[in-house]
Residue, then its C-alpha position, 0 to 999 in steps of 0.5 A: x489548509x483543509x485536512x482531507x477528512x474535513x473537506x466533506x464537513x465544510x458548511x455549504x454557505x457562501x461565507x465558507x471559502x472552498x479549498x483550492x486545488x492546491x490546498x487539496x493537493x497539499x492536504x493529500x500530500x500530507x496524508x499520503x504514506x511516504x513509502x510504497x512497496x510493490x511486492x511482486x509475488x508468485x504462488x508456490x505449490x504448497x499454496x496452490x495445493x490448498x482449497x480457496x477456503x484453506x487459503x483464506x484461513x491461512x492468510x487470516x490466521x497465519x499471516x495477517x495476525x503477525x502483520x497486525x501484531x508487529x506493525x502500525x501505520x501500514x495498509x495494503x491492496x492485493x491484485x491478482x495478475x496470474x491471468x496476464x503473467x506467468x512470472x508474477x501471479x500477484x502484486x501486493x501493494x503496501x503503503x507505510x507511514x515511514x521506512x521503519x514501519x515498512x521494515x517492521x512489515x517485511x520482518x513480520x511477513x518473513x516470520x510467517x509461512x507467506x514468505x517462501x512457503x506460500x509465495x516466492x517474493x519475485x521482486x520488491x519495488x519500493x518508492x515514494x510517490x512524487x519523490x522528485x517533486x519534493x526533492x526539487x520543490x516542484x508541483x507533481x506533474x506526472x500524477x494526473x486524474x482525467 
């Protein structure tokens, strides 16, 4: 099996076997964090009263330091949705190595102004990617790239 970080480092001569799609998928499955949380949030009046610069400062000085200090093995992506939804203004996608890392993340966020001052957490949708495939020892058929 070829770890993902080594795929680009393979020599390009005829004697080196190229990983099969199955080997690449298995390597990707091993490096994919097992817990993904879709945090549906709505901005609160206190957040909206700030300038964009004040918002960036609040995130970088009040929220992110707490997350970085209290968690390991998490990463995130942030999506603006207010142009399409009035119920949810943003979606913050968190990936955690395991359930403990996810729990530490939520605990860290709840101890900052992010939680219920700057944003209302409308819903948390937590799952594992292709969990059905692992449960039934099947190839993941619902995840595709075209």
